[in-house]
Structures are given as C-alpha cells and as structure tokens.
N, CA and C of each residue as an Amber inpcrd file, in Angstrom:
protein
   240
 -27.3170000  28.4730000 -53.1880000 -26.1810000  27.8000000 -52.6250000
 -25.1990000  28.8590000 -52.1530000 -24.5440000  28.5970000 -51.0220000
 -23.5520000  29.5310000 -50.4880000 -22.4520000  28.7430000 -49.8080000
 -21.3080000  29.3760000 -49.6000000 -20.2410000  28.7520000 -48.8270000
 -20.6890000  28.6520000 -47.3880000 -20.4330000  27.4710000 -46.7700000
 -20.8990000  27.2900000 -45.3980000 -20.2480000  26.0740000 -44.7630000
 -20.1540000  26.0980000 -43.4530000 -19.7650000  24.9360000 -42.6710000
 -18.4090000  24.3650000 -43.0000000 -18.1620000  23.1660000 -42.5180000
 -16.8570000  22.5430000 -42.6700000 -16.6730000  21.8330000 -44.0090000
 -17.7450000  21.6030000 -44.7600000 -17.6140000  20.8790000 -46.0180000
 -17.6670000  21.7650000 -47.2500000 -18.0930000  23.0070000 -47.1480000
 -18.0060000  23.8980000 -48.2920000 -19.2560000  24.6400000 -48.7000000
 -20.3510000  23.9370000 -49.0040000 -21.5420000  24.5840000 -49.5440000
 -22.7880000  24.2220000 -48.7490000 -23.8020000  25.1030000 -48.8290000
 -25.1060000  24.8320000 -48.2330000 -26.1850000  25.3360000 -49.1830000
 -27.3260000  24.6830000 -49.1870000 -28.4520000  25.1060000 -50.0100000
 -29.1590000  26.2830000 -49.3540000 -29.6730000  27.1960000 -50.1830000
 -30.4620000  28.3220000 -49.6900000 -31.8310000  28.2370000 -50.3590000
 -32.8740000  28.2270000 -49.5770000 -34.2410000  28.2430000 -50.0970000
 -34.9070000  29.4720000 -49.5180000 -35.2720000  30.4020000 -50.3910000
 -35.9230000  31.6260000 -49.9420000 -36.8210000  32.1690000 -51.0470000
 -37.8040000  32.9400000 -50.6630000 -38.6840000  33.5880000 -51.6230000
 -37.9730000  34.7810000 -52.2490000 -38.2750000  35.0620000 -53.5130000
 -37.6840000  36.2220000 -54.1620000 -38.7300000  36.9260000 -55.0090000
 -38.5920000  38.2280000 -55.1110000 -39.4680000  39.0260000 -55.9610000
 -38.7400000  39.5170000 -57.1990000 -37.4430000  39.2190000 -57.2850000
 -36.6710000  39.7390000 -58.4140000 -35.8600000  38.6320000 -59.0800000
 -35.6690000  38.7960000 -60.3730000 -34.8600000  37.8870000 -61.1740000
 -33.6390000  38.6740000 -61.6450000 -32.4590000  38.1320000 -61.3730000
 -31.2230000  38.7830000 -61.7810000 -30.8110000  38.2990000 -63.1660000
 -29.9360000  39.0400000 -63.8320000 -29.4940000  38.7110000 -65.1930000
 -28.8300000  37.3460000 -65.2660000 -28.1740000  36.9010000 -64.1890000
 -27.4510000  35.6340000 -64.1920000 -28.2940000  34.4700000 -63.6470000
 -29.5950000  34.6550000 -63.5240000 -30.4670000  33.6140000 -62.9930000
 -31.0610000  32.7470000 -64.0950000 -31.2280000  31.4820000 -63.7960000
 -31.9210000  30.5290000 -64.6670000 -33.2390000  30.2020000 -63.9870000
 -34.3310000  30.2090000 -64.7450000 -35.6520000  29.9300000 -64.1830000
 -36.1390000  28.5850000 -64.6910000 -36.5780000  27.7500000 -63.7600000
 -37.2010000  26.4690000 -64.0770000 -38.6150000  26.5180000 -63.5360000
 -39.5790000  25.9620000 -64.2600000 -40.9450000  25.9040000 -63.7480000
 -41.3920000  24.4560000 -63.7310000 -41.7930000  23.9930000 -62.5480000
 -42.2150000  22.6160000 -62.3520000 -43.5470000  22.6350000 -61.6150000
 -44.5750000  22.0650000 -62.2290000 -45.9110000  22.0200000 -61.6170000
 -46.3860000  23.3980000 -61.1830000 -46.0990000  24.4150000 -61.9820000
 -46.5400000  25.7700000 -61.6900000 -45.6840000  26.5140000 -60.6810000
 -44.6290000  25.8790000 -60.1910000 -43.7280000  26.5120000 -59.2300000
 -42.4630000  26.9440000 -59.9550000 -42.1200000  28.2430000 -59.8460000
 -40.9040000  28.7510000 -60.4640000 -39.7420000  28.6200000 -59.4880000
 -38.6550000  28.0560000 -59.9830000 -37.4330000  27.9060000 -59.2030000
 -36.3610000  28.7430000 -59.8800000 -35.7610000  29.6540000 -59.1300000
 -34.7540000  30.5720000 -59.6620000 -33.3900000  30.1570000 -59.1100000
 -32.4420000  29.9170000 -60.0190000 -31.1100000  29.4560000 -59.6080000
 -30.0620000  30.2920000 -60.3230000 -29.0650000  30.7430000 -59.5880000
 -27.9330000  31.4540000 -60.1790000 -27.2030000  30.4960000 -61.1220000
 -26.9780000  30.9120000 -62.3590000 -26.3470000  30.0490000 -63.3610000
 -24.9730000  29.5510000 -62.9370000 -24.2740000  30.3060000 -62.0960000
 -22.9300000  29.9050000 -61.6580000 -22.9350000  28.6300000 -60.8150000
 -24.0570000  28.3110000 -60.1550000 -24.0930000  27.1220000 -59.3060000
 -24.6770000  25.8920000 -60.0130000 -25.1560000  26.0500000 -61.2280000
 -25.7710000  24.9190000 -61.9310000 -24.8640000  23.6890000 -62.0250000
 -23.5580000  23.8200000 -62.2960000 -22.7190000  22.6130000 -62.3500000
 -22.6670000  21.8540000 -61.0180000 -22.8310000  22.5480000 -59.9010000
 -22.7770000  21.9160000 -58.5910000 -24.0530000  21.1610000 -58.2450000
 -25.1660000  21.5440000 -58.8690000 -26.4540000  20.9430000 -58.5030000
 -27.1290000  20.1970000 -59.6510000 -26.4360000  20.0490000 -60.7560000
 -27.0060000  19.3480000 -61.9110000 -27.4670000  17.9440000 -61.5120000
 -28.6950000  17.6100000 -61.8310000 -29.2530000  16.2990000 -61.5120000
 -29.8620000  16.1870000 -60.1300000 -29.8720000  17.2700000 -59.3670000
 -30.4030000  17.2460000 -58.0000000 -31.9220000  17.0910000 -57.9990000
 -32.4090000  16.2230000 -57.1440000 -33.8430000  16.0700000 -56.9170000
 -34.1760000  16.7350000 -55.5900000 -35.2810000  17.4860000 -55.5660000
 -35.7040000  18.1790000 -54.3520000 -37.0410000  17.6090000 -53.9090000
 -37.1340000  17.2790000 -52.6290000 -38.3800000  16.7820000 -52.0610000
 -38.6930000  17.6100000 -50.8160000 -39.9360000  17.5860000 -50.4030000
 -40.3480000  18.2750000 -49.1870000 -40.9380000  17.2320000 -48.2550000
 -40.4020000  17.1410000 -47.0520000 -40.8790000  16.1230000 -46.1180000
 -41.4740000  16.7650000 -44.8770000 -42.4330000  16.0600000 -44.2950000
 -43.0470000  16.4830000 -43.0330000 -42.9690000  15.3250000 -42.0630000
 -42.4220000  15.6090000 -40.8940000 -42.3670000  14.6150000 -39.8370000
 -43.2440000  15.0580000 -38.6900000 -43.1290000  14.3800000 -37.5760000
 -43.9300000  14.7380000 -36.4050000 -43.5950000  16.1270000 -35.8810000
 -42.3060000  16.4730000 -35.8890000 -41.8870000  17.7360000 -35.2940000
 -41.1950000  18.6800000 -36.2650000 -41.0610000  18.2850000 -37.5260000
 -40.3150000  19.1530000 -38.4440000 -40.7940000  19.0000000 -39.8820000
 -40.4740000  20.0090000 -40.6630000 -40.7170000  20.0220000 -42.0960000
 -39.4470000  20.5380000 -42.7490000 -39.0810000  19.9810000 -43.9250000
 -37.8330000  20.4130000 -44.5460000 -37.7860000  20.0240000 -46.0160000
 -37.0280000  20.8040000 -46.7750000 -36.6810000  20.4070000 -48.1210000
 -35.5280000  19.4130000 -48.0120000 -35.5750000  18.3670000 -48.8300000
 -34.5150000  17.3630000 -48.8590000 -33.9160000  17.3740000 -50.2580000
 -32.5950000  17.5170000 -50.3290000 -31.8920000  17.5810000 -51.6030000
 -31.1400000  16.2800000 -51.8250000 -31.4040000  15.6240000 -52.9520000
 -30.6720000  14.4250000 -53.3440000 -29.7760000  14.8360000 -54.5080000
 -28.5390000  15.2030000 -54.1980000 -27.6090000  15.7480000 -55.1780000
 -26.5660000  14.6930000 -55.5300000 -26.5630000  14.1940000 -56.7800000
 -25.6060000  13.1560000 -57.1670000 -24.1620000  13.6520000 -57.2290000
 -23.9500000  14.9520000 -57.1350000 -22.5980000  15.5170000 -57.1990000
 -21.9170000  15.6020000 -55.8370000 -22.6450000  15.3430000 -54.7580000
 -22.0780000  15.4550000 -53.4100000 -21.1090000  14.3050000 -53.1680000
 -19.8960000  14.6600000 -52.7340000 -18.8790000  13.6500000 -52.4290000
 -18.6530000  13.5080000 -50.9290000 -19.0320000  14.5220000 -50.1500000
 -18.8920000  14.4670000 -48.6920000 -19.8170000  15.4980000 -48.0700000
 -20.1770000  15.2720000 -46.8130000 -20.9860000  16.2470000 -46.0830000
 -20.5120000  16.2870000 -44.6380000 -20.8300000  17.3780000 -43.9590000
 -20.3960000  17.5120000 -42.5670000 -21.3100000  16.6890000 -41.6640000
 -20.8690000  16.4670000 -40.4580000 -21.6170000  15.6510000 -39.5130000
 -22.9750000  16.2070000 -39.1430000 -23.1040000  17.5390000 -39.1270000
 -24.3840000  18.1430000 -38.7470000 -25.3530000  18.1970000 -39.9260000
 -24.8660000  17.9180000 -41.1380000 -25.7270000  17.9110000 -42.3130000
 -25.9820000  19.2650000 -42.9280000 -25.3010000  20.3210000 -42.4460000
 -25.5360000  21.6510000 -42.9860000 -24.8030000  21.8850000 -44.3100000
 -23.6010000  21.3600000 -44.4380000 -22.8160000  21.6760000 -45.6390000
 -22.3480000  20.4130000 -46.3470000 -21.8850000  20.6040000 -47.5950000
 -21.4690000  19.4900000 -48.4290000 -20.3580000  19.9100000 -49.3790000
 -19.6860000  18.9190000 -49.9500000 -18.6520000  19.1110000 -50.9620000
 -19.1260000  18.4160000 -52.2260000 -18.7930000  19.0020000 -53.3990000
 -19.1960000  18.3850000 -54.6620000 -17.9830000  17.9940000 -55.4940000
 -18.2550000  17.3230000 -56.6090000 -17.2040000  16.8970000 -57.5250000
 -16.6810000  18.0440000 -58.3590000 -17.3470000  19.2150000 -58.3390000
 -16.9260000  20.3500000 -59.1740000 -16.1050000  21.3380000 -58.3880000
C-alpha cells in the first residue's frame, strides 16, 4: 500500500525476494503474501481475488475498511 491519487492510498502487488524486519508473512494455498505491519490496520479483513476478463486481468481487493474511493478506482480512503 502507498499514498496515491485523490483519495489517499493504493494497493501495490509486486514480487519480492527479500523479507524486511517489519514485514508480516501470510501463507495461503502455498502462496506467501508479505505485508508491511504498519499497513495491517488499513487492510484488516480484506479479501483478494484475481479476475480475468476478455481484455484484462487484475487483482480485486474487497476491503471492508474503505470509506471512499476516487472516480478512476486507483486510490481509496479507509476508516483508520
């Protein structure tokens, strides 16, 4: 997660080869997910899905903490 856009935050999905001291690791179905502990309150309860359409593929985040998002869908605001 990083600061972005008009609403505040954006999700970052990228591959990593290193684990930092402040990272929390979750393993689901053999997939390791690394998250900075500082952002956990903002994403607690979030469900992540991967969708494929005719012309696009994307991760979809269903975050119960989101209170608003920008019109383009890039950024969001949370209750924290």
